[in-house]
ZAPA-101585 format. One record per residue (C-alpha): residue in one letter; residue number from 1; x, y, z. Coordinates in steps of 0.05 Angstrom, whole numbers. Example, Ala and Ser with C-alpha at 12.3 -4.5 7.8 and 13.67 -1.06 7.14 Angstrom:
<torkols>
r | k | x | y | z
A | 1 | 246 | -90 | 156
S | 2 | 273 | -21 | 143
</torkols>
This chain:
<torkols>
r | k | x | y | z
M | 1 | 2406 | 1319 | 2360
K | 2 | 2351 | 1280 | 2353
A | 3 | 2339 | 1223 | 2322
A | 4 | 2301 | 1156 | 2304
V | 5 | 2324 | 1087 | 2298
L | 6 | 2290 | 1031 | 2250
F | 7 | 2268 | 983 | 2301
S | 8 | 2252 | 910 | 2304
G | 9 | 2263 | 887 | 2370
G | 10 | 2331 | 841 | 2348
K | 11 | 2390 | 853 | 2374
D | 12 | 2422 | 895 | 2316
S | 13 | 2373 | 954 | 2318
T | 14 | 2373 | 946 | 2395
M | 15 | 2442 | 966 | 2404
A | 16 | 2426 | 1013 | 2345
V | 17 | 2385 | 1048 | 2395
Y | 18 | 2445 | 1044 | 2447
K | 19 | 2495 | 1069 | 2398
A | 20 | 2453 | 1127 | 2387
M | 21 | 2449 | 1150 | 2461
G | 22 | 2519 | 1126 | 2472
M | 23 | 2531 | 1182 | 2417
G | 24 | 2499 | 1233 | 2450
W | 25 | 2430 | 1233 | 2414
D | 26 | 2377 | 1238 | 2438
V | 27 | 2332 | 1180 | 2404
E | 28 | 2260 | 1203 | 2406
Y | 29 | 2225 | 1155 | 2363
L | 30 | 2234 | 1081 | 2344
V | 31 | 2202 | 1060 | 2268
S | 32 | 2176 | 994 | 2265
L | 33 | 2146 | 972 | 2196
H | 34 | 2098 | 912 | 2201
S | 35 | 2110 | 881 | 2124
V | 36 | 2049 | 835 | 2109
N | 37 | 2102 | 798 | 2059
P | 38 | 2145 | 737 | 2107
H | 39 | 2205 | 747 | 2060
S | 40 | 2212 | 819 | 2055
Y | 41 | 2273 | 834 | 2038
M | 42 | 2276 | 894 | 2083
F | 43 | 2240 | 894 | 2140
H | 44 | 2243 | 835 | 2205
V | 45 | 2182 | 796 | 2214
P | 46 | 2190 | 754 | 2265
N | 47 | 2159 | 769 | 2340
I | 48 | 2142 | 847 | 2299
H | 49 | 2080 | 852 | 2339
L | 50 | 2127 | 856 | 2404
D | 51 | 2141 | 931 | 2385
V | 52 | 2098 | 956 | 2426
I | 53 | 2105 | 929 | 2492
L | 54 | 2195 | 937 | 2478
A | 55 | 2182 | 1014 | 2467
E | 56 | 2153 | 1015 | 2535
A | 57 | 2209 | 974 | 2562
L | 58 | 2250 | 1024 | 2528
G | 59 | 2212 | 1083 | 2552
I | 60 | 2212 | 1117 | 2467
Q | 61 | 2152 | 1127 | 2432
L | 62 | 2137 | 1084 | 2374
V | 63 | 2118 | 1088 | 2307
S | 64 | 2092 | 1029 | 2276
V | 65 | 2070 | 1025 | 2198
D | 66 | 2043 | 974 | 2156
T | 67 | 2077 | 950 | 2085
P | 68 | 2054 | 899 | 2039
G | 69 | 2134 | 883 | 2040
N | 70 | 2136 | 877 | 1967
K | 71 | 2208 | 889 | 1937
E | 72 | 2228 | 949 | 1921
E | 73 | 2156 | 976 | 1930
E | 74 | 2154 | 975 | 2012
L | 75 | 2210 | 1028 | 1997
K | 76 | 2157 | 1072 | 1986
D | 77 | 2130 | 1061 | 2057
L | 78 | 2194 | 1071 | 2090
R | 79 | 2211 | 1135 | 2049
Q | 80 | 2136 | 1161 | 2076
V | 81 | 2144 | 1150 | 2154
L | 82 | 2224 | 1183 | 2137
Q | 83 | 2191 | 1237 | 2113
D | 84 | 2135 | 1252 | 2169
L | 85 | 2195 | 1242 | 2223
K | 86 | 2230 | 1298 | 2190
D | 87 | 2171 | 1334 | 2191
R | 88 | 2172 | 1321 | 2270
G | 89 | 2243 | 1345 | 2280
I | 90 | 2286 | 1281 | 2266
E | 91 | 2360 | 1296 | 2238
A | 92 | 2384 | 1236 | 2236
I | 93 | 2362 | 1156 | 2227
F | 94 | 2400 | 1103 | 2252
S | 95 | 2396 | 1029 | 2230
G | 96 | 2423 | 961 | 2252
A | 97 | 2455 | 947 | 2190
L | 98 | 2519 | 901 | 2199
S | 99 | 2534 | 886 | 2122
S | 100 | 2474 | 877 | 2079
T | 101 | 2491 | 929 | 2032
Y | 102 | 2423 | 919 | 1992
Q | 103 | 2385 | 948 | 2055
K | 104 | 2444 | 1009 | 2074
S | 105 | 2438 | 1029 | 2007
R | 106 | 2375 | 1031 | 2004
I | 107 | 2366 | 1070 | 2083
D | 108 | 2420 | 1111 | 2058
N | 109 | 2395 | 1129 | 1988
I | 110 | 2323 | 1146 | 2024
C | 111 | 2357 | 1192 | 2081
Q | 112 | 2406 | 1227 | 2028
E | 113 | 2339 | 1244 | 1994
L | 114 | 2300 | 1272 | 2051
G | 115 | 2358 | 1305 | 2079
L | 116 | 2378 | 1264 | 2135
E | 117 | 2437 | 1236 | 2167
S | 118 | 2430 | 1160 | 2161
V | 119 | 2477 | 1123 | 2220
A | 120 | 2497 | 1049 | 2224
P | 121 | 2536 | 1043 | 2281
H | 122 | 2552 | 969 | 2272
W | 123 | 2571 | 981 | 2197
H | 124 | 2628 | 928 | 2181
R | 125 | 2638 | 905 | 2249
D | 126 | 2676 | 843 | 2263
P | 127 | 2620 | 790 | 2279
K | 128 | 2650 | 754 | 2337
E | 129 | 2672 | 827 | 2370
Y | 130 | 2602 | 849 | 2362
M | 131 | 2581 | 787 | 2395
E | 132 | 2621 | 793 | 2457
E | 133 | 2610 | 865 | 2461
I | 134 | 2526 | 844 | 2461
L | 135 | 2539 | 804 | 2529
K | 136 | 2589 | 846 | 2560
L | 137 | 2541 | 904 | 2563
G | 138 | 2490 | 853 | 2589
F | 139 | 2443 | 853 | 2536
Q | 140 | 2398 | 785 | 2548
V | 141 | 2383 | 762 | 2474
I | 142 | 2346 | 707 | 2451
I | 143 | 2345 | 666 | 2384
T | 144 | 2277 | 674 | 2355
A | 145 | 2282 | 639 | 2278
V | 146 | 2339 | 595 | 2254
A | 147 | 2343 | 571 | 2178
A | 148 | 2413 | 550 | 2173
E | 149 | 2466 | 482 | 2160
G | 150 | 2476 | 457 | 2229
M | 151 | 2410 | 496 | 2264
D | 152 | 2365 | 449 | 2298
E | 153 | 2302 | 456 | 2331
S | 154 | 2327 | 455 | 2397
W | 155 | 2364 | 535 | 2374
L | 156 | 2305 | 560 | 2385
G | 157 | 2287 | 600 | 2451
R | 158 | 2360 | 593 | 2467
E | 159 | 2393 | 655 | 2494
I | 160 | 2451 | 676 | 2472
N | 161 | 2513 | 673 | 2531
H | 162 | 2589 | 651 | 2513
Q | 163 | 2571 | 578 | 2511
T | 164 | 2524 | 590 | 2447
L | 165 | 2577 | 632 | 2418
D | 166 | 2638 | 582 | 2430
E | 167 | 2575 | 534 | 2386
L | 168 | 2570 | 582 | 2338
Q | 169 | 2644 | 591 | 2325
A | 170 | 2644 | 517 | 2309
L | 171 | 2586 | 524 | 2265
H | 172 | 2620 | 583 | 2226
E | 173 | 2691 | 539 | 2218
K | 174 | 2650 | 477 | 2194
H | 175 | 2592 | 509 | 2154
R | 176 | 2611 | 588 | 2144
I | 177 | 2551 | 613 | 2177
H | 178 | 2558 | 685 | 2192
L | 179 | 2572 | 699 | 2275
A | 180 | 2526 | 757 | 2271
F | 181 | 2472 | 721 | 2230
E | 182 | 2475 | 778 | 2172
G | 183 | 2470 | 711 | 2120
G | 184 | 2403 | 703 | 2155
E | 185 | 2426 | 653 | 2193
A | 186 | 2382 | 665 | 2255
E | 187 | 2332 | 726 | 2273
T | 188 | 2331 | 746 | 2349
L | 189 | 2298 | 786 | 2403
T | 190 | 2323 | 829 | 2464
L | 191 | 2290 | 817 | 2524
D | 192 | 2327 | 872 | 2568
G | 193 | 2388 | 903 | 2571
P | 194 | 2434 | 968 | 2594
I | 195 | 2390 | 1012 | 2566
F | 196 | 2322 | 979 | 2583
I | 197 | 2283 | 1014 | 2645
K | 198 | 2243 | 951 | 2650
K | 199 | 2254 | 873 | 2625
V | 200 | 2208 | 827 | 2580
I | 201 | 2190 | 769 | 2610
I | 202 | 2143 | 710 | 2556
K | 203 | 2097 | 676 | 2587
E | 204 | 2073 | 645 | 2523
S | 205 | 2102 | 630 | 2466
E | 206 | 2110 | 565 | 2411
K | 207 | 2154 | 540 | 2365
I | 208 | 2139 | 518 | 2288
W | 209 | 2192 | 470 | 2257
Q | 210 | 2188 | 461 | 2186
V | 211 | 2245 | 417 | 2160
D | 212 | 2308 | 461 | 2155
S | 213 | 2278 | 521 | 2185
G | 214 | 2237 | 544 | 2238
K | 215 | 2208 | 599 | 2290
L | 216 | 2192 | 615 | 2356
T | 217 | 2123 | 658 | 2370
V | 218 | 2113 | 694 | 2422
K | 219 | 2044 | 693 | 2443
R | 220 | 2045 | 728 | 2513
A | 221 | 2093 | 779 | 2543
V | 222 | 2093 | 820 | 2597
L | 223 | 2141 | 876 | 2637
E | 224 | 2177 | 866 | 2700
D | 225 | 2201 | 917 | 2735
K | 226 | 2280 | 922 | 2746
</torkols>
């Protein structure tokens, strides 16, 4: 059974790769869409340029496609790349969707049109349980963008660990942020984990803060043998 995973390098798409493998699928491709629009409704934008090095770290072939990222129009680009993958023998598309009906419904619709199976292994998972599983499995995840009340510049570049989860729980209780960031509160980057054959080491990065939100841009990263 051959599958491809919609991949951004964040925790959710990386966990989708892990789950696909665990379900017995042969993950042949990672699919990355590079949106020109930084406010794409469908696609992850922060540090998407690291998809090449992450694909190498995972040992999986990358399919990378550019898209203007305009609402709804970007779906045509997604449909084309999924059609190409089906032509290569792919039977299922995995995604990291947690609770975004907007994203999942559109992926589901395109897959249905093309005769592909759409699988979202984290769909409606309990956020706290899900985040604890990521840590238990040994994934190394850092925060690369924040846009939520209570999250300041100091969160950029922080590794998600048990202390981080405790702080996020407090923010959830005070400001109702989603513990797994499905409300757009933060973006993440996965540097290592049980399915990585090499780990990613960040050599140079820059924090950019604007009033009440910010991002960590990775300027240089290398792979290190495990």
